[in-house]
Short mmCIF file of the C-alpha atoms (twelve columns), coordinates in Angstrom:
data_MODEL
# 
_entry.id   MODEL 
# 
loop_
_atom_site.group_PDB 
_atom_site.id 
_atom_site.type_symbol 
_atom_site.label_atom_id 
_atom_site.label_alt_id 
_atom_site.label_comp_id 
_atom_site.label_asym_id 
_atom_site.label_seq_id 
_atom_site.Cartn_x 
_atom_site.Cartn_y 
_atom_site.Cartn_z 
_atom_site.pdbx_PDB_model_num 
ATOM 1   C CA . MET A 1   143.701 105.360 88.137  1 
ATOM 2   C CA . GLU A 2   141.541 102.541 89.559  1 
ATOM 3   C CA . ALA A 3   140.761 104.557 92.646  1 
ATOM 4   C CA . ASN A 4   139.316 107.280 90.388  1 
ATOM 5   C CA . ILE A 5   137.091 104.762 88.549  1 
ATOM 6   C CA . LEU A 6   135.935 103.248 91.845  1 
ATOM 7   C CA . LYS A 7   135.156 106.719 93.180  1 
ATOM 8   C CA . LYS A 8   133.086 107.434 90.036  1 
ATOM 9   C CA . LYS A 9   131.155 104.224 90.407  1 
ATOM 10  C CA . ILE A 10  130.436 104.817 94.084  1 
ATOM 11  C CA . MET A 11  129.391 108.473 93.511  1 
ATOM 12  C CA . ARG A 12  127.114 107.373 90.632  1 
ATOM 13  C CA . ARG A 13  125.365 105.001 93.004  1 
ATOM 14  C CA . VAL A 14  125.009 107.705 95.654  1 
ATOM 15  C CA . TYR A 15  123.543 110.146 93.178  1 
ATOM 16  C CA . THR A 16  121.171 107.525 91.824  1 
ATOM 17  C CA . THR A 17  119.949 106.568 95.252  1 
ATOM 18  C CA . TYR A 18  119.544 110.207 96.269  1 
ATOM 19  C CA . ALA A 19  117.528 110.959 93.073  1 
ATOM 20  C CA . LEU A 20  115.318 107.882 93.558  1 
ATOM 21  C CA . ARG A 21  114.590 108.914 97.129  1 
ATOM 22  C CA . LEU A 22  113.528 112.329 96.030  1 
ATOM 23  C CA . ILE A 23  111.293 111.020 93.252  1 
ATOM 24  C CA . ILE A 24  109.813 107.984 94.972  1 
ATOM 25  C CA . ASN A 25  108.701 108.509 98.501  1 
ATOM 26  C CA . ARG A 26  106.474 106.247 100.584 1 
ATOM 27  C CA . PHE A 27  103.325 108.300 100.009 1 
ATOM 28  C CA . SER A 28  103.659 108.162 96.204  1 
ATOM 29  C CA . LEU A 29  104.240 104.386 96.360  1 
ATOM 30  C CA . LYS A 30  101.103 103.955 98.480  1 
ATOM 31  C CA . CYS A 31  99.054  106.064 96.008  1 
ATOM 32  C CA . THR A 32  100.432 104.057 93.118  1 
ATOM 33  C CA . ALA A 33  99.464  100.783 94.793  1 
ATOM 34  C CA . LEU A 34  96.006  102.118 95.544  1 
ATOM 35  C CA . VAL A 35  95.482  103.131 91.937  1 
ATOM 36  C CA . PHE A 36  96.554  99.616  90.774  1 
ATOM 37  C CA . PHE A 37  94.109  98.036  93.210  1 
ATOM 38  C CA . MET A 38  91.332  100.335 91.993  1 
ATOM 39  C CA . VAL A 39  92.092  99.618  88.347  1 
ATOM 40  C CA . GLY A 40  92.021  95.882  89.155  1 
ATOM 41  C CA . VAL A 41  88.632  96.231  90.731  1 
ATOM 42  C CA . VAL A 42  87.199  98.225  87.832  1 
ATOM 43  C CA . SER A 43  88.643  95.821  85.294  1 
ATOM 44  C CA . VAL A 44  87.084  92.745  87.024  1 
ATOM 45  C CA . VAL A 45  83.767  94.161  88.246  1 
ATOM 46  C CA . SER A 46  81.041  95.545  86.116  1 
ATOM 47  C CA . VAL A 47  80.574  98.819  87.917  1 
ATOM 48  C CA . THR A 48  77.521  99.868  85.828  1 
ATOM 49  C CA . ASP A 49  75.705  96.704  86.807  1 
ATOM 50  C CA . VAL A 50  76.529  97.134  90.455  1 
ATOM 51  C CA . LEU A 51  75.261  100.722 90.398  1 
ATOM 52  C CA . ALA A 52  72.066  99.662  88.543  1 
ATOM 53  C CA . ASN A 53  71.308  96.924  91.176  1 
ATOM 54  C CA . MET A 54  72.335  99.033  94.207  1 
ATOM 55  C CA . PRO A 55  69.557  100.349 96.460  1 
ATOM 56  C CA . ASN A 56  69.109  103.982 97.446  1 
ATOM 57  C CA . LEU A 57  72.038  105.391 99.341  1 
ATOM 58  C CA . LEU A 58  69.788  106.774 102.009 1 
ATOM 59  C CA . ASP A 59  68.418  103.303 102.812 1 
ATOM 60  C CA . THR A 60  71.259  102.232 105.052 1 
ATOM 61  C CA . ALA A 61  69.833  98.846  106.023 1 
ATOM 62  C CA . ALA A 62  69.272  97.778  102.393 1 
ATOM 63  C CA . LEU A 63  72.640  99.194  101.382 1 
ATOM 64  C CA . PHE A 64  74.330  97.191  104.211 1 
ATOM 65  C CA . TYR A 65  72.700  93.957  103.121 1 
ATOM 66  C CA . PHE A 66  73.417  94.579  99.428  1 
ATOM 67  C CA . SER A 67  77.072  95.216  100.234 1 
ATOM 68  C CA . LYS A 68  77.246  92.238  102.426 1 
ATOM 69  C CA . TYR A 69  75.694  89.787  99.922  1 
ATOM 70  C CA . ALA A 70  77.520  91.337  97.008  1 
ATOM 71  C CA . PHE A 71  80.885  90.740  98.762  1 
ATOM 72  C CA . MET A 72  79.955  87.241  99.897  1 
ATOM 73  C CA . ASN A 73  78.922  86.185  96.350  1 
ATOM 74  C CA . ALA A 74  81.932  87.797  94.621  1 
ATOM 75  C CA . GLY A 75  84.905  85.726  93.490  1 
ATOM 76  C CA . LEU A 76  88.114  85.417  95.495  1 
ATOM 77  C CA . LEU A 77  89.935  87.860  93.221  1 
ATOM 78  C CA . VAL A 78  87.362  90.503  93.561  1 
ATOM 79  C CA . GLN A 79  87.345  90.087  97.379  1 
ATOM 80  C CA . ALA A 80  91.110  90.283  97.501  1 
ATOM 81  C CA . LEU A 81  91.224  93.426  95.324  1 
ATOM 82  C CA . PHE A 82  88.477  95.050  97.299  1 
ATOM 83  C CA . LEU A 83  90.087  94.314  100.696 1 
ATOM 84  C CA . GLY A 84  93.395  95.566  99.269  1 
ATOM 85  C CA . THR A 85  91.783  98.772  98.115  1 
ATOM 86  C CA . ILE A 86  90.135  99.339  101.565 1 
ATOM 87  C CA . ALA A 87  93.451  98.605  103.309 1 
ATOM 88  C CA . PHE A 88  95.420  101.045 101.181 1 
ATOM 89  C CA . MET A 89  92.715  103.728 101.654 1 
ATOM 90  C CA . ILE A 90  92.917  103.333 105.394 1 
ATOM 91  C CA . TRP A 91  96.770  103.373 105.229 1 
ATOM 92  C CA . LEU A 92  96.726  106.580 103.118 1 
ATOM 93  C CA . SER A 93  94.087  108.175 105.381 1 
ATOM 94  C CA . LYS A 94  96.304  107.528 108.406 1 
ATOM 95  C CA . ASP A 95  99.254  109.093 106.671 1 
ATOM 96  C CA . LEU A 96  97.219  112.162 105.644 1 
ATOM 97  C CA . ILE A 97  95.817  112.617 109.149 1 
ATOM 98  C CA . LEU A 98  99.279  112.329 110.687 1 
ATOM 99  C CA . PHE A 99  100.631 114.773 108.183 1 
ATOM 100 C CA . SER A 100 97.965  117.264 108.915 1 
ATOM 101 C CA . LEU A 101 98.535  116.959 112.720 1 
ATOM 102 C CA . LEU A 102 102.276 117.404 112.537 1 
ATOM 103 C CA . PRO A 103 103.547 120.751 113.626 1 
ATOM 104 C CA . LYS A 104 104.525 122.939 110.666 1 
ATOM 105 C CA . PRO A 105 108.149 124.066 110.675 1 
ATOM 106 C CA . GLN A 106 108.639 127.639 111.794 1 
ATOM 107 C CA . ARG A 107 110.638 130.009 109.718 1 
ATOM 108 C CA . LEU A 108 113.318 131.995 111.350 1 
ATOM 109 C CA . ALA A 109 113.301 135.665 110.479 1 
# 
């Protein structure tokens, strides 16, 4: 009787682990973390004020200096959230590039 109960407990854990691995993969966790970082940036930074003060996008020198001084004069939390957002964007881009370069599986007729 106890062996049957133990087997049910073990199989319940196996099924739970299998289901979680199907639902939550690394890519979705990275996307979720990126969304949390972006929400954090938007909640701390006044995006409308930044866009109002930002120079023309075609003026690259002014845009570079604006970004540089805006980052340097931002608070530590904003800097950390911004760097986290950039890091997760690069990490996701790497995954997307590697996924697009992987050979597609061939179907057997």
